[in-house]
SEFIKE-885529 format. One record per atom (N, C-alpha, C): residue in three letters; z, y, x. Coordinates in steps of 0.1 Angstrom, whole numbers, padded with zeros to 4 digits, always signed. Example, Ala and Ser with C-alpha at 12.3 -4.5 7.8 and 13.67 -1.06 7.14 Angstrom:
2
ALA+0078-0057+0132;ALA+0078-0045+0123;ALA+0078-0033+0132;SER+0071-0022+0128;SER+0071-0011+0137;SER+0079+0000+0129;
***
This chain:
169
UNK+0160+0144+0036;UNK+0156+0130+0035;UNK+0143+0130+0027;UNK+0134+0120+0031;UNK+0122+0118+0024;UNK+0123+0105+0017;UNK+0118+0104+0005;UNK+0118+0092-0003;UNK+0105+0091-0011;UNK+0100+0079-0013;UNK+0088+0077-0021;UNK+0091+0067-0032;UNK+0085+0069-0043;UNK+0087+0060-0054;UNK+0074+0056-0061;UNK+0072+0043-0064;UNK+0060+0039-0071;UNK+0064+0040-0086;UNK+0057+0049-0093;UNK+0059+0050-0107;UNK+0052+0039-0115;UNK+0040+0036-0111;UNK+0032+0025-0118;UNK+0020+0021-0109;UNK+0016+0009-0111;UNK+0005+0004-0104;UNK-0007+0004-0113;UNK-0017+0012-0110;UNK-0028+0014-0119;UNK-0041+0006-0116;UNK-0042+0001-0104;UNK-0053-0007-0100;UNK-0051-0022-0101;UNK-0060-0030-0098;UNK-0059-0045-0098;UNK-0061-0050-0084;UNK-0057-0062-0082;UNK-0058-0069-0069;UNK-0073-0070-0065;UNK-0075-0069-0052;UNK-0089-0070-0047;UNK-0093-0084-0044;UNK-0083-0093-0044;UNK-0085-0107-0041;UNK-0081-0115-0054;UNK-0089-0124-0058;UNK-0086-0132-0070;UNK-0079-0145-0066;UNK-0073-0152-0076;UNK-0068-0165-0074;UNK-0079-0175-0070;UNK-0091-0174-0076;UNK-0102-0183-0073;UNK-0107-0181-0059;UNK-0107-0168-0054;UNK-0111-0166-0040;UNK-0101-0173-0030;UNK-0088-0172-0033;UNK-0079-0179-0024;UNK-0080-0194-0025;UNK-0082-0199-0037;UNK-0084-0213-0039;UNK-0097-0218-0031;UNK-0107-0211-0032;UNK-0120-0214-0024;UNK-0117-0213-0009;UNK-0111-0203-0005;UNK-0108-0201+0009;UNK-0099-0212+0015;UNK-0089-0216+0007;UNK-0080-0226+0012;UNK-0084-0240+0007;UNK-0095-0241+0000;UNK-0100-0254-0005;UNK-0089-0261-0013;UNK-0084-0254-0023;UNK-0074-0259-0033;UNK-0082-0263-0045;UNK-0081-0275-0050;UNK-0089-0280-0061;UNK-0081-0281-0074;UNK-0068-0278-0074;UNK-0060-0279-0086;UNK-0057-0266-0092;UNK-0054-0266-0105;UNK-0050-0253-0112;UNK-0035-0253-0113;UNK-0028-0263-0108;UNK-0014-0264-0110;UNK-0006-0253-0103;UNK-0012-0248-0092;UNK-0005-0237-0084;UNK-0010-0223-0086;UNK-0018-0221-0097;UNK-0024-0208-0099;UNK-0014-0197-0100;UNK-0003-0199-0107;UNK+0008-0189-0108;UNK+0014-0185-0094;UNK+0016-0196-0087;UNK+0022-0194-0073;UNK+0012-0186-0064;UNK-0001-0190-0065;UNK-0011-0183-0057;UNK-0012-0168-0061;UNK-0012-0165-0074;UNK-0013-0151-0079;UNK-0001-0143-0073;UNK+0011-0149-0073;UNK+0022-0142-0068;UNK+0021-0140-0053;UNK+0015-0150-0046;UNK+0013-0149-0031;UNK+0003-0138-0028;UNK-0007-0137-0036;UNK-0017-0126-0034;UNK-0010-0112-0035;UNK-0002-0111-0045;UNK+0005-0098-0046;UNK+0014-0096-0034;UNK+0022-0106-0030;UNK+0031-0105-0019;UNK+0023-0101-0006;UNK+0011-0108-0004;UNK+0003-0105+0008;UNK-0002-0091+0007;UNK-0007-0086-0004;UNK-0012-0073-0005;UNK-0001-0062-0003;UNK+0011-0064-0008;UNK+0022-0055-0006;UNK+0026-0054+0009;UNK+0026-0066+0015;UNK+0029-0066+0030;UNK+0018-0058+0037;UNK+0006-0060+0034;UNK-0005-0054+0041;UNK-0004-0038+0038;UNK-0001-0034+0026;UNK+0000-0020+0023;UNK+0011-0014+0031;UNK+0022-0020+0032;UNK+0034-0015+0040;UNK+0030-0015+0055;UNK+0023-0024+0059;UNK+0019-0025+0074;UNK+0010-0013+0077;UNK+0000-0010+0069;UNK-0010+0000+0072;UNK-0006+0014+0066;UNK+0005+0014+0058;UNK+0010+0027+0051;UNK-0002+0033+0043;UNK-0009+0025+0036;UNK-0020+0030+0027;UNK-0020+0020+0015;UNK-0024+0026+0004;UNK-0025+0018-0009;UNK-0038+0010-0009;UNK-0037-0003-0011;UNK-0049-0011-0013;UNK-0052-0011-0028;UNK-0042-0012-0036;UNK-0043-0011-0051;UNK-0038+0003-0055;UNK-0046+0009-0064;UNK-0043+0023-0068;UNK-0029+0024-0075;UNK-0022+0034-0072;UNK-0008+0036-0078;UNK-0006+0051-0082;UNK+0004+0053-0090;UNK+0009+0066-0093;UNK+0023+0066-0086;UNK+0024+0076-0077;UNK+0036+0077-0068;UNK+0043+0091-0069;UNK+0055+0092-0066;UNK+0062+0104-0064;UNK+0069+0105-0051;UNK+0067+0116-0044;UNK+0072+0118-0030;UNK+0082+0129-0031;UNK+0094+0127-0026;UNK+0105+0136-0026;UNK+0108+0140-0012;UNK+0110+0154-0010;UNK+0113+0159+0003;UNK+0125+0169+0001;UNK+0135+0169+0010;UNK+0145+0179+0009;UNK+0140+0192+0013;UNK+0132+0193+0023;UNK+0126+0205+0027;UNK+0113+0203+0035;UNK+0104+0213+0036;UNK+0092+0212+0043;UNK+0089+0225+0050;UNK+0081+0225+0061;UNK+0077+0237+0067;UNK+0065+0243+0059;UNK+0060+0236+0050;UNK+0049+0241+0042;UNK+0037+0232+0043;UNK+0036+0224+0053;UNK+0025+0214+0055;UNK+0031+0200+0051;UNK+0025+0193+0042;UNK+0031+0180+0038;UNK+0020+0170+0039;UNK+0022+0159+0047;UNK+0013+0148+0048;UNK+0018+0138+0038;UNK+0010+0134+0028;UNK+0014+0125+0018;UNK+0012+0111+0023;UNK+0022+0102+0022;UNK+0021+0089+0026;UNK+0013+0080+0016;UNK+0008+0069+0020;UNK+0002+0059+0012;UNK-0011+0064+0004;UNK-0020+0071+0011;UNK-0032+0076+0005;UNK-0042+0064+0005;UNK-0054+0066+0002;UNK-0061+0079+0000;UNK-0057+0085-0014;UNK-0055+0098-0014;UNK-0050+0105-0026;UNK-0062+0108-0035;UNK-0062+0103-0047;UNK-0072+0106-0057;UNK-0070+0119-0064;UNK-0057+0122-0067;UNK-0054+0135-0074;UNK-0039+0138-0072;UNK-0036+0151-0073;UNK-0022+0155-0073;UNK-0019+0158-0088;UNK-0009+0152-0093;UNK-0006+0154-0107;UNK+0003+0166-0109;UNK+0013+0168-0100;UNK+0022+0179-0101;UNK+0030+0181-0088;UNK+0034+0193-0086;UNK+0043+0197-0075;UNK+0054+0206-0081;UNK+0066+0202-0078;UNK+0077+0211-0081;UNK+0085+0215-0069;UNK+0090+0227-0068;UNK+0099+0232-0058;UNK+0111+0237-0064;UNK+0123+0230-0061;UNK+0135+0233-0067;UNK+0135+0233-0082;UNK+0127+0223-0087;UNK+0127+0221-0101;UNK+0117+0229-0109;UNK+0110+0238-0102;UNK+0100+0247-0109;UNK+0086+0243-0105;UNK+0077+0243-0114;UNK+0063+0239-0111;UNK+0057+0249-0101;UNK+0050+0243-0091;UNK+0044+0250-0080;UNK+0029+0248-0080;UNK+0021+0259-0080;UNK+0007+0257-0081;UNK+0000+0264-0069;UNK+0007+0271-0061;UNK+0001+0279-0050;UNK-0001+0270-0037;UNK-0009+0260-0038;UNK-0011+0251-0027;UNK-0026+0247-0026;UNK-0030+0242-0014;UNK-0043+0237-0012;UNK-0042+0223-0007;UNK-0052+0215-0010;UNK-0052+0201-0006;UNK-0063+0200+0005;UNK-0059+0193+0016;UNK-0068+0192+0028;UNK-0069+0178+0033;UNK-0078+0176+0042;UNK-0079+0163+0048;UNK-0090+0155+0042;UNK-0095+0145+0050;UNK-0106+0136+0045;UNK-0103+0129+0033;UNK-0090+0124+0031;UNK-0086+0116+0020;UNK-0076+0124+0011;UNK-0077+0138+0012;UNK-0068+0146+0004;UNK-0053+0143+0006;UNK-0049+0140+0018;UNK-0036+0136+0021;UNK-0027+0147+0027;UNK-0032+0159+0028;UNK-0024+0170+0034;UNK-0023+0181+0024;UNK-0011+0186+0021;UNK-0010+0197+0012;UNK-0004+0209+0020;UNK-0011+0221+0019;UNK-0006+0233+0025;UNK+0000+0241+0014;UNK+0013+0243+0015;UNK+0021+0250+0005;UNK+0023+0265+0008;UNK+0016+0270+0018;UNK+0017+0284+0022;UNK+0032+0289+0025;UNK+0039+0281+0032;UNK+0052+0284+0036;UNK+0063+0274+0033;UNK+0075+0275+0039;UNK+0085+0266+0037;UNK+0090+0264+0023;UNK+0095+0252+0020;UNK+0100+0250+0006;UNK+0111+0239+0007;UNK+0119+0240-0003;UNK+0131+0230-0004;UNK+0130+0223-0017;UNK+0136+0211-0017;UNK+0136+0202-0029;UNK+0122+0201-0035;UNK+0113+0195-0027;UNK+0099+0194-0032;UNK+0097+0180-0038;UNK+0090+0180-0049;UNK+0087+0167-0056;UNK+0072+0167-0059;UNK+0064+0158-0053;UNK+0050+0157-0055;UNK+0046+0144-0062;UNK+0040+0145-0073;UNK+0035+0133-0080;UNK+0020+0132-0079;UNK+0015+0121-0075;UNK+0001+0120-0072;UNK-0004+0105-0075;UNK-0017+0104-0075;UNK-0024+0091-0078;UNK-0032+0088-0066;UNK-0030+0075-0061;UNK-0038+0071-0050;UNK-0050+0063-0055;UNK-0061+0063-0047;UNK-0073+0057-0050;UNK-0074+0042-0047;UNK-0066+0038-0037;UNK-0067+0024-0033;UNK-0079+0022-0024;UNK-0078+0011-0016;UNK-0089+0008-0007;UNK-0095-0006-0011;UNK-0107-0008-0007;UNK-0114-0021-0010;UNK-0125-0023-0001;UNK-0124-0033+0008;UNK-0135-0037+0016;UNK-0133-0051+0021;UNK-0142-0056+0028;UNK-0142-0070+0032;UNK-0131-0073+0042;UNK-0128-0064+0051;UNK-0117-0066+0061;UNK-0104-0067+0054;UNK-0101-0059+0044;UNK-0088-0060+0037;UNK-0088-0073+0029;UNK-0099-0076+0023;UNK-0099-0089+0015;UNK-0096-0101+0025;UNK-0102-0100+0036;UNK-0100-0111+0046;UNK-0085-0112+0050;UNK-0079-0100+0053;UNK-0065-0100+0057;UNK-0056-0106+0046;UNK-0059-0102+0033;UNK-0051-0107+0022;UNK-0053-0122+0020;UNK-0066-0127+0022;UNK-0069-0141+0020;UNK-0061-0149+0031;UNK-0062-0144+0043;UNK-0054-0151+0054;UNK-0039-0152+0052;UNK-0034-0141+0048;UNK-0020-0140+0046;UNK-0015-0148+0034;UNK-0023-0147+0023;UNK-0019-0155+0010;UNK-0020-0169+0013;UNK-0030-0174+0020;UNK-0031-0188+0023;UNK-0020-0193+0033;UNK-0016-0184+0042;UNK-0005-0187+0051;UNK+0008-0189+0043;UNK+0010-0179+0033;UNK+0022-0181+0024;UNK+0021-0193+0016;UNK+0009-0197+0012;UNK+0008-0209+0004;UNK+0011-0222+0012;UNK+0006-0222+0024;UNK+0008-0234+0033;UNK+0022-0235+0038;UNK+0029-0224+0038;UNK+0043-0223+0043;UNK+0052-0218+0032;UNK+0053-0225+0021;UNK+0060-0221+0009;UNK+0075-0221+0011;UNK+0080-0228+0021;UNK+0094-0229+0024;UNK+0097-0223+0037;UNK+0110-0221+0040;UNK+0113-0215+0053;UNK+0110-0224+0065;UNK+0108-0237+0063;UNK+0105-0245+0075;UNK+0096-0256+0070;UNK+0087-0260+0080;UNK+0078-0270+0078;UNK+0080-0280+0089;UNK+0080-0293+0086;UNK+0084-0303+0096;UNK+0076-0301+0109;UNK+0083-0299+0120;UNK+0076-0298+0133;UNK+0073-0284+0137;UNK+0074-0274+0128;UNK+0071-0261+0132;UNK+0080-0251+0125;UNK+0082-0239+0131;UNK+0089-0229+0125;UNK+0081-0216+0125;UNK+0079-0210+0113;UNK+0071-0198+0112;UNK+0081-0187+0113;UNK+0079-0178+0123;UNK+0088-0167+0125;UNK+0082-0154+0124;UNK+0068-0153+0124;UNK+0061-0140+0123;UNK+0048-0142+0116;UNK+0044-0131+0110;UNK+0031-0131+0104;UNK+0020-0134+0114;UNK+0009-0141+0110;UNK-0002-0145+0119;UNK-0008-0133+0126;UNK-0010-0134+0138;UNK-0015-0123+0146;UNK-0029-0118+0141;UNK-0037-0127+0137;UNK-0050-0122+0132;UNK-0050-0113+0120;UNK-0040-0115+0111;UNK-0038-0106+0100;UNK-0035-0092+0105;UNK-0026-0091+0114;UNK-0022-0078+0120;UNK-0035-0072+0127;UNK-0042-0079+0134;UNK-0054-0074+0141;UNK-0064-0069+0131;UNK-0066-0075+0120;UNK-0076-0071+0110;UNK-0071-0057+0105;UNK-0058-0056+0102;UNK-0052-0044+0096;UNK-0050-0032+0105;UNK-0050-0034+0118;UNK-0047-0023+0128;UNK-0056-0011+0126;UNK-0068-0013+0123;UNK-0077-0001+0121;UNK-0074+0007+0109;UNK-0066+0002+0100;UNK-0062+0010+0088;UNK-0049+0016+0090;UNK-0041+0012+0100;UNK-0027+0016+0101;UNK-0026+0031+0103;UNK-0017+0037+0095;UNK-0014+0052+0096;UNK+0002+0053+0097;UNK+0006+0061+0106;UNK+0020+0063+0108;UNK+0025+0076+0103;UNK+0036+0076+0095;UNK+0042+0088+0090;UNK+0056+0089+0096;UNK+0059+0100+0102;UNK+0072+0102+0108;UNK+0080+0113+0101;
***
């Protein structure tokens, strides 16, 4: 079984409350706390959709066993902090890939634990996706709005994020 844990979030949001307020034309400060939470919710949804970290994090990845090649989820990887195999420190590995997301362990291993730091992503397309999603959350703060039912995330947010999407099987 594979599991991944977020140990800590080390980066900050790429979209600010003021950016969302400007985008949605909100003139009051009364909802600033709600908007800040919706920014975080939108960013987390986007990260899970594309399987990549937008905000830098410290993560641990657990694997019962591996053939020796490990693709680390939620990159880009800034650094590998440690690797243990069956509870013992392991140093005989190489890091490969454009975003340092592949580890070659020179053979099969069991009970692998990889602790690493992600760099996070930041560009205008990701900001736009978070802005659209956070304002959608703001406009639809309850499960239903008179006359309409929101049942799925806006298509445009998915379209913006599709170029970042990575699949891990």
